[in-house]
N, C-alpha and C positions, 0 to 999 in steps of 0.2 A: 521155274529152270531145271528140264531131264540133263543130267551128264551121260552122256560115252562113253566107255573106255575100250579102247577095238587094241587087244593085247593081241601078236601071231611068232609066231619064233619064226628065223628065218635058219637054213643049215648051216651058214659059215660065217665066220666071221667078216670078210671079202664080202657078202650078200648084204649081211649088218652096214656095214661102210660105204659102198653104192648107195644102197636107200636111204642111208644119212645125209651123203651127196646132192642124193636128188630132190631131195627134202627141204632139204636146208639147216639138217639138226646136227647138234654133235651126237656123239657119243661118249657113252658113260659107261663107266666099270661098277656094277652094281655089288657083285663079293664071287664069293665059289658056293659053286650048288654043295648036292652033297652025298652027289660022285668029286667034289674036290675040283674040276675044274674052275671058270672060271665065266662068268654070267654078264653081258655086255649089254646092252641097250639105247636106245634112239628113240627119242619125243618128237612128234613135230602135231600140234595142238590132244587130239581126241585121243591119234595114234602111234601106239606102241609098240618100236620090233625091238624081238629080241633075239642075240642068238648063245651058244654055249659053245667054249672051245675045245677042239680036239685031245690037247695035251692040259698036263693040270698046271693050275691055280701057280702062279711065280709069285702070291701073295702067300705071306704067313699068314694059319685058319686063322677065324679069332677061337677065343676060346669058346663064345657060344654061339651057336651058329645057329643063324635064321634066316630065312627063305631071302635070297638079292630080288626076290620082286615085293616086299615087302618094304623094299627102298626105293621104289620108284616115285610115289609121291611126294617124297621129302624133300625132292629139287638139287639134290646132291651129292655127288658118288660115296660110297663109303673108301 
């Protein structure tokens, strides 16, 4: 079986929330990007949509930064 992963960025968190509602998916916080903004995602099947907030991430920065997209396959938010 071939697995396909379709990841796309949406312009705002509101757009991501609307996409998630329309597809019966939950929102997940993935972590900060290199600019210190929060990255959130919603996944339904092989489709994943992400959005980056326009404000600084309110969570404390990690001691060691990793790409928020690395957390997509783990099934839990960080």
